[in-house]
C-alpha positions in Angstrom: 9.2 3.6 -17.2 7.9 2.2 -20.4 4.3 2.9 -21.5 2.5 0.3 -23.6 -0.6 -2.0 -23.9 -1.1 -5.0 -21.6 -1.0 -8.6 -23.3 -2.8 -12.1 -22.9 -2.0 -12.6 -19.4 -2.2 -9.5 -17.7 -5.1 -8.1 -16.3 -4.9 -4.2 -17.3 -6.6 -1.6 -14.5 -7.6 1.6 -16.3 -9.0 4.9 -15.0 -12.5 4.8 -15.1 -13.0 1.6 -16.1 -16.0 -0.3 -14.9 -14.3 -3.1 -12.4 -11.2 -1.5 -11.7 -9.4 -1.0 -8.4 -9.8 0.8 -5.2 -12.1 3.7 -3.9 -13.3 7.0 -4.8 -12.4 8.9 -8.4 -10.8 6.1 -10.6 -10.8 2.4 -10.9 -12.8 0.7 -8.1 -12.6 -2.6 -6.8 -13.2 -6.0 -8.8 -10.4 -6.4 -11.5 -7.6 -7.5 -9.7 -6.6 -9.9 -6.8 -7.4 -8.9 -3.4 -3.6 -8.9 -2.8 -3.3 -6.3 -5.2 -6.3 -4.2 -4.1 -4.5 -4.4 -1.1 -1.3 -2.7 -2.2 -3.4 -0.4 -4.2 -5.1 0.9 -0.8 -1.4 0.9 1.0 -0.4 3.3 -1.8 -3.7 5.6 -1.3 -3.2 5.7 2.3 0.5 7.2 1.2 -1.3 10.0 -0.6 -0.2 7.5 -3.9 -3.1 8.1 -6.4 -3.2 4.9 -8.7 -4.7 5.5 -11.9 -3.5 2.4 -14.1 -1.9 -0.5 -13.8 -1.4 -4.2 -14.8 -1.8 -7.1 -12.5 0.5 -10.6 -14.4 -1.3 -13.5 -13.5 1.1 -16.5 -12.2 -1.1 -19.3 -13.6 0.7 -19.4 -17.5 3.5 -17.9 -19.2 2.9 -16.2 -22.7 5.7 -16.4 -25.8 6.6 -12.3 -24.4 7.2 -13.7 -21.1 9.7 -16.5 -22.3 11.3 -14.0 -24.8 12.0 -12.0 -21.7 13.3 -14.7 -19.3 15.3 -15.7 -22.4 16.9 -12.4 -23.2 17.6 -12.2 -19.5 19.1 -15.1 -18.7 21.2 -14.7 -21.7 22.3 -11.4 -21.6 25.8 -11.6 -23.0 25.5 -13.3 -25.5 22.2 -11.9 -27.3 23.4 -8.5 -26.3 24.5 -7.0 -29.8 21.4 -8.2 -31.7 19.3 -6.9 -29.2 20.6 -3.4 -28.7 20.5 -3.6 -32.7 17.1 -4.3 -32.9 16.3 -1.1 -30.0 17.9 1.1 -32.6 16.0 -0.5 -35.5 13.0 -0.2 -33.3 13.8 3.6 -32.5 14.7 5.0 -36.1 13.2 1.9 -37.9 14.3 -0.1 -40.8 16.0 -3.7 -39.6 19.0 -5.6 -38.9 21.7 -7.1 -40.4 24.4 -9.2 -38.6 27.3 -11.4 -39.9 27.6 -13.9 -37.0 30.3 -15.8 -38.4 32.5 -12.6 -38.3 33.8 -13.2 -34.4 30.8 -14.3 -32.5 31.1 -17.3 -30.6 29.3 -20.4 -31.2 27.2 -20.1 -27.9 26.4 -16.6 -28.9 25.2 -17.2 -32.6 22.8 -20.2 -31.0 21.2 -18.3 -28.4 21.0 -15.3 -30.8 19.3 -16.9 -33.7 17.3 -19.2 -31.2 16.0 -15.8 -29.8 15.2 -14.3 -33.7 13.3 -17.5 -33.8 11.2 -17.1 -30.3 11.1 -12.8 -31.0 9.3 -14.1 -34.5 7.1 -16.6 -33.5 5.9 -13.8 -30.1 4.5 -11.5 -33.3 7.8 -9.0 -32.1 9.7 -9.7 -35.3 7.7 -9.1 -38.8 10.7 -10.9 -40.5 13.9 -12.8 -39.8 16.5 -15.2 -41.4 18.9 -16.9 -40.9 21.4 -18.4 -43.7 25.3 -18.8 -44.1 25.9 -17.0 -40.9 24.0 -13.8 -42.0 21.0 -13.0 -39.6 18.4 -10.7 -40.9 15.6 -9.3 -38.8 13.1 -6.2 -38.7 10.8 -5.6 -35.7 7.5 -5.3 -35.9 5.9 -1.1 -35.8 2.8 -2.2 -33.2 3.0 -0.6 -30.3 3.5 -3.5 -28.2 6.4 -4.6 -30.4 8.4 -1.2 -30.4 7.5 -1.2 -26.3 9.1 -4.9 -25.7 12.3 -4.1 -28.0 12.7 -0.9 -26.3 13.0 -2.0 -22.7 9.6 -3.9 -21.6 11.7 -7.3 -21.9 13.7 -5.8 -18.7 10.1 -5.2 -17.1 9.0 -8.4 -17.6 12.0 -9.9 -16.3 12.5 -8.2 -13.5 9.2 -9.2 -12.3 9.5 -12.5 -13.2 13.0 -12.6 -10.8 10.8 -10.8 -8.2 7.9 -13.4 -8.1 10.9 -16.6 -7.5 12.7 -14.8 -4.8 9.4 -14.3 -2.5 8.0 -17.9 -3.5 11.6 -19.4 -2.7 11.2 -17.4 0.5 8.4 -19.2 1.7 5.6 -16.8 0.7 2.0 -18.4 -0.7 1.5 -17.8 -4.4 -1.9 -16.5 -3.3 -0.6 -14.2 -0.7 1.6 -12.0 -3.4 0.7 -9.6 -6.4 3.2 -8.2 -8.9 1.7 -5.2 -10.6 3.3 -3.4 -13.6 3.2 -0.1 -15.5 1.6 1.8 -12.4 0.4 5.1 -13.2 0.1 7.4 -10.1 -0.3 11.3 -9.2 1.9 12.1 -6.2 1.3 14.1 -3.4 3.1 17.2 -4.7 1.1 16.9 -8.1 3.5 15.2 -10.0 2.6 12.5 -12.3 5.1 8.9 -12.4 4.8 5.3 -13.8 6.5 2.6 -11.2 7.7 0.0 -13.5 7.5 -2.8 -11.1 5.8 -3.7 -7.6 5.4 -6.9 -5.9 3.6 -6.9 -3.0 4.1 -9.5 -0.6 3.3 -9.7 3.6 2.5 -6.1 3.8 5.7 -4.6 2.2 6.4 -3.3 -1.2 9.4 -3.9 -3.5 9.4 -1.7 -5.9 11.6 -1.7 -9.1 12.8 1.0 -11.8 14.1 -0.6 -14.8 16.4 0.9 -17.9 18.6 -0.8 -20.9 19.7 2.6 -21.4 22.6 4.9 -20.1 20.2 7.4 -18.5 20.7 6.5 -15.1 20.9 9.9 -13.6 17.6 11.0 -15.1 15.7 7.9 -14.0 17.7 8.0 -10.5 15.7 11.4 -10.4 13.0 10.3 -11.0 12.8 7.7 -8.3 14.2 10.1 -5.9 11.3 12.2 -6.2 8.6 9.5 -5.9 10.2 7.0 -3.4 9.8 9.2 -0.5 5.9 8.7 -0.5 6.1 5.0 -2.4 8.0 3.2 -0.1 7.5 3.0 3.5 10.2 1.9 6.3 10.0 -2.0 6.0 9.8 -1.8 1.8 12.6 -1.9 -0.4 13.6 -0.2 -4.2 15.7 -0.8 -6.7 16.9 0.7 -10.1 17.4 -2.4 -11.9 20.2 -1.8 -15.6 21.9 -4.2 -18.0 25.3 -2.0 -18.8 28.0 -2.1 -16.7 29.0 0.3 -14.2 32.3 1.5 -12.7 31.8 1.3 -9.0 32.2 5.0 -8.8 29.4 5.3 -11.0 27.0 3.6 -9.5 27.8 4.7 -6.2 27.3 8.3 -8.1 23.5 6.5 -9.1 22.7 5.2 -6.0 23.3 8.7 -4.3 21.0 10.4 -6.8 18.2 7.5 -6.5 17.9 6.7 -3.1 18.1 3.0 -3.4 20.5 0.5 -4.8 21.6 -0.2 -8.4 21.6 -4.1 -9.3 22.3 -6.1 -12.6 19.1 -9.0 -13.3 21.5 -11.0 -11.8 21.9 -9.7 -8.2 18.2 -8.7 -8.1 17.4 -12.2 -7.4 19.4 -12.3 -4.7 18.9 -9.1 -3.3 15.1 -9.7 -3.5 15.3 -13.3 -1.7 17.7 -11.5 1.4 14.6 -9.1 1.7 11.3 -11.4 1.6 13.5 -14.1 3.8 13.9 -11.0 6.2 10.3 -10.1 5.9 9.5 -13.7 7.5 12.0 -13.8 10.2 10.4 -13.9 13.8 12.4 -10.5 14.5 10.9 -8.8 11.8 7.3 -10.4 13.1 7.9 -9.2 16.6 8.8 -5.5 15.4 5.3 -5.2 13.1 3.2 -6.6 16.1 5.1 -3.8 18.3 4.3 -1.0 15.8 0.6 -2.1 15.5 0.1 -2.3 19.1 1.2 1.3 19.3 -0.7 2.6 16.0 
């Protein structure tokens, strides 16, 4: 649940800003797509008041999106570098690594390539690699710190959700991905939803963590899910660290949703969106609509 300013390809909607989303107090319609407006109205009908959100545009990809995809798809090779950057961003200072001391050729290549990508994207203030020694220092901007601390995983998870819906047959103009959705719940508590994909009248909500605070995040999910998710929606907690089977079961029970690694998210989301298009699901939805 990272809070940070939007960048480039995203469309932020702020509380009280002209041309926001929804009706009544807070944002007003006009700044996001009709599909996103429908999603936020759905949340409002469930008693969830939306104050801020960022809709992700699909017409272009920026450098941060490319960095996030590279990290997510090559996590095992760049894990050490990313964790060191995370500590440096939290405490200040830089990173120094002797890659020739034990790293494989693939790990070295991916780590160095990621360093130059992050430098180009403005996440690193300085990067150098010479004779097996890597040195880097993160920028101190809010955007850079947020990305290193975990926003990259939100971006990567959002991209996986979009692709999973697209390959399941949903048209691009029929889906909307929003991130960092600031809400007030019916019980008066405030929360932030990391990633929500709305498609075909259904939500897929994802929370992300790059740390080991699984149970804290699980408790936050459990407090919000009863209002955020309907019976035909889905939710997941996406983690990058490995969990023992019994540990995963415990966190899933605490959160009331599945715990997934990024490579599992794509498959699970694809199954969800395909089931949403199945004839049986459509018939069930029509019957429910007639009853209401």
